[in-house]
C-alpha positions as CSV (number, residue, x, y, z in Angstrom):
1,M,0.0,0.0,0.0
2,R,1.2,3.4,-0.9
3,I,-0.2,6.5,0.8
4,V,0.5,10.1,0.2
5,A,-0.8,12.4,2.9
6,I,-1.2,16.1,3.6
7,T,-1.4,17.5,7.1
8,A,-2.5,21.0,7.9
9,C,-4.1,22.7,11.0
10,P,-5.5,26.2,11.5
11,T,-2.3,27.6,13.1
12,G,0.1,25.5,11.1
13,I,2.5,24.9,13.9
14,A,2.4,22.0,16.3
15,H,-0.4,19.7,15.2
16,T,0.5,19.8,11.5
17,Y,4.0,18.4,12.3
18,M,2.9,16.1,15.1
19,A,0.4,14.5,12.8
20,A,3.0,14.1,10.0
21,D,5.4,12.5,12.4
22,A,2.7,10.2,13.8
23,L,1.7,9.0,10.3
24,S,5.3,8.4,9.3
25,K,6.1,6.4,12.4
26,A,2.9,4.3,12.4
27,A,3.1,3.6,8.6
28,H,6.7,2.4,9.0
29,K,5.6,0.0,11.8
30,M,2.7,-1.2,9.6
31,Q,5.0,-1.6,6.6
32,I,3.0,1.0,4.6
33,Q,4.8,3.3,2.2
34,I,3.9,6.9,3.0
35,K,5.1,10.3,2.0
36,V,3.7,13.2,4.0
37,E,3.4,16.8,2.8
38,T,3.0,19.4,5.5
39,Q,1.2,22.7,5.0
40,G,2.1,24.7,8.0
41,A,3.4,28.1,9.1
42,M,6.5,27.6,7.0
43,G,4.5,26.9,3.9
44,I,4.4,23.6,2.0
45,E,7.2,21.3,3.0
46,N,8.1,17.9,1.5
47,Q,5.8,18.7,-1.4
48,L,4.2,15.8,-3.1
49,T,5.2,15.4,-6.8
50,A,2.9,14.4,-9.6
51,T,4.7,11.0,-9.6
52,D,4.1,10.5,-5.9
53,I,0.4,11.2,-6.4
54,A,0.0,9.0,-9.5
55,H,1.6,6.0,-7.7
56,A,-0.4,6.4,-4.5
57,D,-3.2,4.0,-3.7
58,I,-4.9,6.7,-1.6
59,V,-4.5,10.3,-0.7
60,L,-5.0,11.0,3.0
61,I,-5.9,14.6,3.8
62,A,-5.5,15.1,7.6
63,S,-6.7,18.7,8.0
64,D,-9.1,20.9,9.7
65,I,-8.7,23.6,7.1
66,E,-8.8,23.9,3.3
67,I,-5.5,22.7,1.9
68,E,-3.5,24.4,-0.8
69,D,-3.6,23.2,-4.4
70,E,-6.1,20.4,-3.7
71,R,-6.9,20.1,-7.5
72,R,-3.7,18.0,-7.7
73,F,-5.8,15.1,-6.3
74,N,-8.8,15.3,-8.7
75,Q,-8.1,11.9,-10.2
76,S,-7.2,10.3,-6.9
77,H,-9.0,8.3,-4.2
78,I,-9.2,10.7,-1.3
79,K,-9.8,10.0,2.4
80,R,-10.3,12.9,4.7
81,V,-9.8,12.9,8.4
82,S,-9.3,15.5,11.1
83,I,-5.9,16.2,12.6
84,E,-7.4,15.1,15.9
85,Q,-8.2,11.6,14.5
86,V,-4.6,11.2,13.5
87,L,-3.3,12.3,16.9
88,T,-5.7,10.2,18.9
89,D,-5.7,7.0,16.8
90,V,-3.2,7.0,14.0
91,N,-3.2,3.2,13.6
92,Q,-7.0,3.2,13.0
93,V,-6.7,6.0,10.4
94,L,-4.1,3.9,8.5
95,I,-6.2,0.7,8.8
96,D,-9.2,2.6,7.4
97,C,-7.1,3.8,4.5
98,Q,-6.5,0.2,3.5
99,K,-10.2,-0.6,3.3
100,P,-11.8,-0.4,-0.2
């Protein structure tokens, strides 16, 4: 399974990066390939490429705000969750991403 994810929160500071870290660590333990783009106070970091998106099985948007340049994912299967869901039960979020 290949997941690309975007994390963003209203202030773009702590929760954006905490969620990205949680997703990366949990995915590694679950042997899921993941690349996480953060959209925080510093702007877009670790930006997903068109190739990353094209090869992903699912796009996970973990955000409580509108993300930048969402049209990149028009042809993708998207799952939306809140930042809180990732921070409280990241394993379940990743399990849910694997369901058809």
